[in-house]
C-alpha positions as CSV (number, residue, x, y, z in Angstrom):
1,M,126.4,46.1,-60.2
2,P,126.6,49.2,-62.4
3,E,129.7,51.2,-62.8
4,S,130.3,53.2,-59.6
5,V,132.6,55.4,-57.6
6,M,133.2,55.4,-53.8
7,V,134.0,58.8,-52.5
8,F,135.8,58.8,-49.1
9,S,134.7,62.0,-47.4
10,P,135.3,61.5,-43.6
11,S,133.5,64.6,-42.3
12,P,131.2,66.6,-44.6
13,Q,130.3,70.1,-43.5
14,L,127.1,72.1,-43.1
15,T,127.3,75.2,-45.2
16,V,125.0,78.2,-44.5
17,T,124.9,81.0,-47.1
18,I,123.1,84.4,-46.8
19,E,122.0,85.8,-50.1
20,Q,120.3,89.1,-51.1
21,V,117.5,88.6,-53.7
22,G,115.9,91.9,-54.5
23,D,114.7,93.4,-51.2
24,E,114.7,90.1,-49.4
25,E,117.4,88.1,-47.7
26,E,117.6,84.4,-48.2
27,I,119.4,81.8,-46.1
28,H,120.4,78.6,-47.8
29,L,121.6,75.4,-46.1
30,H,123.6,72.8,-48.0
31,A,125.9,69.9,-47.4
32,G,129.4,70.8,-48.3
33,G,133.0,69.8,-48.3
34,Q,135.2,68.5,-51.0
35,G,133.8,65.0,-51.0
36,V,130.2,66.1,-51.2
37,W,131.0,68.5,-54.1
38,V,132.8,65.7,-56.0
39,A,130.1,63.2,-55.4
40,R,127.4,65.6,-56.5
41,M,129.2,66.1,-59.9
42,I,129.8,62.4,-60.4
43,K,126.0,61.8,-59.9
44,S,125.3,64.6,-62.4
45,L,127.4,62.7,-64.9
46,G,125.2,59.7,-64.6
47,V,127.5,57.5,-62.6
48,R,126.5,55.8,-59.4
49,V,128.3,57.2,-56.4
50,V,128.5,56.2,-52.7
51,L,129.7,58.8,-50.2
52,C,131.4,57.2,-47.2
53,S,131.3,59.6,-44.2
54,A,130.9,60.0,-40.5
55,F,128.0,62.0,-39.1
56,G,127.6,63.3,-35.5
57,D,125.9,65.8,-33.3
58,E,123.4,68.5,-34.6
59,T,125.4,69.5,-37.7
60,G,126.0,65.8,-38.6
61,R,122.2,65.0,-38.5
62,V,121.4,68.0,-40.7
63,V,124.2,67.3,-43.2
64,R,123.2,63.7,-43.5
65,N,119.6,64.6,-44.3
66,L,120.7,67.2,-46.8
67,I,122.9,64.7,-48.6
68,L,120.1,62.1,-48.7
69,D,117.7,64.7,-50.0
70,E,120.0,65.2,-53.0
71,G,119.6,61.5,-53.8
72,L,123.2,60.6,-53.0
73,E,123.9,57.2,-51.6
74,V,125.7,57.2,-48.3
75,G,127.8,54.6,-46.5
76,A,127.4,56.2,-43.1
77,I,128.5,55.7,-39.6
78,D,127.0,57.5,-36.6
79,V,129.6,59.1,-34.3
80,S,129.7,61.5,-31.3
81,A,132.1,63.9,-32.9
82,R,130.6,67.0,-34.4
83,N,130.7,67.7,-38.2
84,G,132.1,71.1,-39.1
85,A,130.0,74.1,-40.3
86,Y,130.5,77.5,-41.7
87,V,128.4,80.6,-42.5
88,H,129.1,82.8,-45.6
89,D,127.6,86.1,-46.4
90,R,127.1,86.9,-50.1
91,R,124.6,89.8,-49.9
92,D,127.1,92.2,-51.5
93,G,128.0,89.8,-54.2
94,E,131.3,88.7,-52.6
95,R,131.7,85.7,-50.4
96,T,132.6,86.6,-46.8
97,E,133.1,84.1,-44.1
98,I,131.4,85.2,-40.9
99,A,131.6,82.1,-38.7
100,Q,133.2,78.7,-38.8
101,A,133.0,75.7,-36.4
102,P,135.6,73.0,-37.1
103,G,134.8,69.3,-37.1
104,Q,135.9,67.2,-34.1
105,P,138.3,64.3,-34.2
106,L,137.0,60.8,-34.7
107,S,137.8,58.3,-32.0
108,R,140.0,55.3,-32.8
109,H,136.9,53.1,-32.8
110,D,135.1,55.4,-35.2
111,Q,138.1,55.6,-37.4
112,D,138.1,51.8,-37.7
113,E,134.4,51.7,-38.4
114,L,134.6,54.3,-41.2
115,Y,137.7,52.6,-42.7
116,N,135.8,49.3,-42.9
117,V,132.7,50.9,-44.5
118,A,134.9,52.7,-47.1
119,L,137.0,49.6,-47.8
120,A,133.9,47.5,-48.4
121,E,132.3,50.1,-50.7
122,G,135.5,50.8,-52.4
123,L,136.1,47.1,-53.3
124,R,132.6,47.0,-54.8
125,A,133.4,50.1,-57.0
126,E,135.5,50.5,-60.1
127,V,137.0,53.7,-58.7
128,A,137.6,55.1,-55.3
129,M,138.1,58.9,-54.9
130,L,139.8,60.0,-51.7
131,A,138.8,63.5,-50.7
132,G,140.5,65.6,-48.0
133,V,139.2,66.9,-44.7
134,A,138.5,70.5,-44.0
135,D,139.8,70.1,-40.4
136,P,143.0,68.0,-40.2
137,Q,142.3,67.0,-36.6
138,V,139.4,64.9,-37.8
139,L,141.4,62.0,-39.2
140,P,145.2,61.1,-39.2
141,P,146.9,61.0,-42.7
142,D,148.0,57.3,-42.3
143,V,144.3,56.2,-42.8
144,Y,144.7,57.5,-46.4
145,R,147.9,55.5,-46.9
146,R,146.3,52.3,-45.7
147,L,143.1,52.8,-47.7
148,A,144.8,53.6,-51.0
149,G,147.1,50.6,-50.7
150,D,144.4,48.2,-49.7
151,L,142.1,49.3,-52.5
152,R,144.7,49.2,-55.3
153,R,146.1,45.8,-54.2
154,N,142.6,44.5,-54.7
155,G,141.9,46.0,-58.1
156,T,140.1,49.3,-57.4
157,K,141.5,52.3,-59.2
158,V,142.3,55.1,-56.8
159,V,141.9,58.8,-57.6
160,A,143.1,61.3,-54.9
161,D,142.8,65.1,-54.5
162,L,144.9,65.9,-51.4
163,S,147.7,68.1,-50.2
164,G,150.2,68.4,-47.3
165,D,150.7,65.4,-45.0
166,Y,147.6,63.7,-46.6
167,L,149.3,63.8,-50.0
168,T,152.5,62.4,-48.7
169,A,150.6,59.5,-47.0
170,V,148.5,58.6,-50.0
171,L,151.5,58.6,-52.3
172,E,153.1,56.0,-50.1
173,G,150.0,53.8,-50.6
174,G,149.9,54.6,-54.3
175,V,147.4,56.3,-56.5
176,D,146.3,55.8,-60.1
177,V,145.5,59.5,-60.7
178,L,146.6,62.4,-58.4
179,K,144.9,65.8,-58.8
180,V,146.7,68.7,-57.2
181,S,146.8,72.4,-57.7
182,H,149.9,74.5,-58.4
183,E,149.2,76.5,-55.2
184,E,149.4,73.2,-53.2
185,V,152.7,72.0,-54.6
186,L,154.2,75.4,-54.0
187,R,152.8,75.6,-50.4
188,D,154.0,72.1,-49.7
189,G,157.5,72.8,-51.0
190,R,157.1,70.2,-53.8
191,A,157.7,72.9,-56.4
192,T,160.6,75.3,-56.0
193,E,159.3,78.0,-58.4
194,E,156.0,79.0,-60.0
195,T,157.2,78.4,-63.6
196,I,156.2,75.7,-66.1
197,G,159.7,74.1,-65.6
198,G,159.3,74.1,-61.8
199,L,155.8,72.6,-62.0
200,V,156.8,70.0,-64.5
201,A,159.7,68.9,-62.2
202,A,157.2,68.7,-59.3
203,M,154.9,66.5,-61.3
204,H,157.7,64.1,-62.1
205,R,158.6,63.9,-58.4
206,L,155.1,63.1,-57.6
207,R,155.2,60.4,-60.3
208,A,158.3,58.9,-58.7
209,E,156.8,59.0,-55.2
210,G,153.7,56.9,-56.2
211,A,151.3,58.7,-58.5
212,A,150.8,56.8,-61.8
213,A,149.4,59.9,-63.4
214,V,149.2,63.5,-62.3
215,V,146.8,66.3,-63.1
216,L,147.9,69.7,-62.0
217,S,145.5,72.6,-62.1
218,R,146.7,76.2,-62.4
219,A,143.8,78.5,-61.6
220,E,143.0,80.5,-64.8
221,H,145.9,79.0,-66.7
222,P,145.8,75.7,-68.6
223,A,146.1,72.6,-66.4
224,L,149.1,70.3,-66.9
225,V,148.8,66.5,-67.1
226,L,151.5,63.8,-66.8
227,I,150.4,60.5,-68.4
228,D,152.8,57.8,-69.4
229,D,155.7,60.1,-68.6
230,E,154.5,62.7,-71.1
231,V,153.5,66.1,-69.9
232,R,150.7,67.9,-71.8
233,Q,148.6,71.0,-71.2
234,V,144.8,71.1,-71.2
235,E,143.4,73.7,-73.6
236,L,139.8,74.7,-73.5
237,P,137.7,77.8,-74.4
238,R,137.8,80.6,-71.8
239,L,134.6,81.3,-69.9
240,E,133.6,84.1,-67.6
241,P,133.2,82.7,-64.1
242,A,130.2,83.3,-61.9
243,D,131.9,81.6,-58.9
244,H,135.5,80.5,-59.2
245,R,135.3,77.9,-56.4
246,G,134.8,74.3,-57.2
247,A,136.5,74.0,-60.5
248,G,139.2,71.6,-59.2
249,D,136.7,69.4,-57.4
250,S,134.5,69.1,-60.5
251,M,137.6,68.3,-62.6
252,T,138.5,65.5,-60.2
253,A,134.9,64.2,-60.3
254,G,134.9,64.1,-64.1
255,V,138.1,62.1,-64.1
256,A,136.8,59.6,-61.6
257,A,133.4,59.2,-63.3
258,M,134.9,58.5,-66.7
259,L,137.4,56.0,-65.4
260,A,134.5,54.2,-63.7
261,L,132.8,54.0,-67.1
262,G,136.0,52.4,-68.6
263,R,137.1,55.4,-70.6
264,D,140.8,56.0,-71.1
265,L,142.7,58.6,-69.1
266,D,142.8,61.2,-72.0
267,E,139.1,61.3,-72.2
268,A,138.7,61.3,-68.5
269,V,141.0,64.3,-68.2
270,R,139.2,66.2,-71.0
271,T,135.8,65.5,-69.4
272,G,137.1,66.6,-66.0
273,A,138.4,69.8,-67.5
274,A,135.1,70.5,-69.2
275,A,133.2,69.8,-65.9
276,G,135.5,72.1,-64.0
277,A,135.3,74.9,-66.6
278,L,131.5,74.8,-66.7
279,N,131.1,74.6,-63.0
280,V,132.5,78.1,-62.5
281,T,129.8,79.5,-64.8
282,R,127.2,78.4,-62.2
283,H,126.3,79.2,-58.6
284,G,126.5,76.0,-56.7
285,L,129.6,73.7,-56.2
286,G,129.7,70.4,-57.9
287,T,126.7,71.2,-60.2
288,G,126.3,70.7,-63.9
289,R,124.5,68.9,-66.7
290,A,125.9,65.8,-68.2
291,D,124.8,66.6,-71.8
292,V,126.3,70.1,-71.6
293,I,129.6,68.7,-70.2
294,S,129.7,66.0,-72.9
295,Q,129.3,68.6,-75.6
296,F,131.9,70.9,-74.1
297,T,134.4,68.0,-73.8
298,T,134.7,68.0,-77.6
299,R,136.2,71.4,-77.4
300,V,138.9,70.4,-74.9
301,K,142.3,69.3,-76.2
302,L,145.5,67.9,-74.7
303,T,148.4,69.4,-76.5
304,A,152.2,68.9,-76.3
305,L,154.1,71.2,-73.9
306,P,157.3,72.3,-75.8
307,G,160.5,71.1,-74.0
308,A,158.6,69.4,-71.2
309,N,159.4,65.8,-72.3
310,D,162.9,66.2,-73.6
311,G,164.9,63.5,-71.9
312,A,161.9,62.2,-69.9
313,P,162.2,58.6,-68.9
314,P,160.4,56.1,-71.2
315,P,157.0,54.5,-70.1
316,G,157.5,51.7,-67.6
317,S,160.9,53.0,-66.4
318,G,159.7,54.1,-63.0
319,G,158.5,57.6,-63.8
320,G,160.7,60.5,-62.8
321,Q,163.1,58.4,-60.8
322,R,166.8,59.1,-61.3
323,G,169.2,56.6,-62.7
324,G,169.9,54.8,-65.9
325,G,171.0,58.1,-67.5
326,H,167.5,59.6,-67.5
327,T,167.0,63.3,-67.0
328,S,166.2,64.3,-63.4
329,P,163.2,66.5,-62.5
330,E,165.6,69.4,-61.9
331,Q,167.2,69.0,-65.3
332,L,163.7,68.8,-66.9
333,A,162.8,72.1,-65.2
334,E,165.9,73.7,-66.8
335,K,165.1,72.3,-70.2
336,V,161.5,73.6,-70.1
337,K,162.7,77.0,-68.8
338,H,165.0,77.5,-71.8
339,S,162.8,75.9,-74.5
């Protein structure tokens, strides 16, 4: 079987966007949600991807057909719960939400069915990417803990892009690469301050809690990466955005796709950063061309972050855990602050 990625996306959304083109209004329907956007970019990078999702009611039927029309493979279960949907108005050039219908909770039976489909597809894949749910009521966080743990114990690399209770749960199961934004770690209380030192300390805490590597995006500022207990920053050329949404999801997709191809984590992060940077120059989430992304990757660098690694625990010592005389995350934050 060719290299592949399983994307766990429990409840994709139907997205409706109203656009103004000249004197005419256009209405566009697409499948959306984090998992769909990630899967779309992975496919653009030439890697086989299987989207494991539940589909129900009118919105679910429409979303499923839209996903299949894109040529994405689906590990699907049919449920009675409705998929979510939203309507955005972009006629004035800005994106305004005018309606939103949340997805409905999956029953216990449907949760079990979806879990089994995702586990089977994940065990056939090199990498499993665990995406979040737009509506927390759809699925309990503990499903992510179980799935991450079961997949990793059986040899599948796990990449996750989650926050809140879902992040806490997946860390307990363990992940190979965690992608998180600085807004999320601040909102969740995992970072005490929006400084380089505070964010570095948060990354080491995440490492100690169960993330083997951490990628932390910072909006328009360079992302930070924690690999083998060393924090570096991601430097790439600045580009003018056409639509700022989707950069983080495209970054996650690039990391997952490259790991599935057997590339090392440095190259995976650089490719992810290139995919994310180029995605914001386009209208359409999770879109891009593999040849352009590959070329842009050559311009992305991972550079040392002064002061971030002074006193950091050596590789294999348990990450940012305290003990053995190693510098704590809080002490690291102070070192970076004053470097």
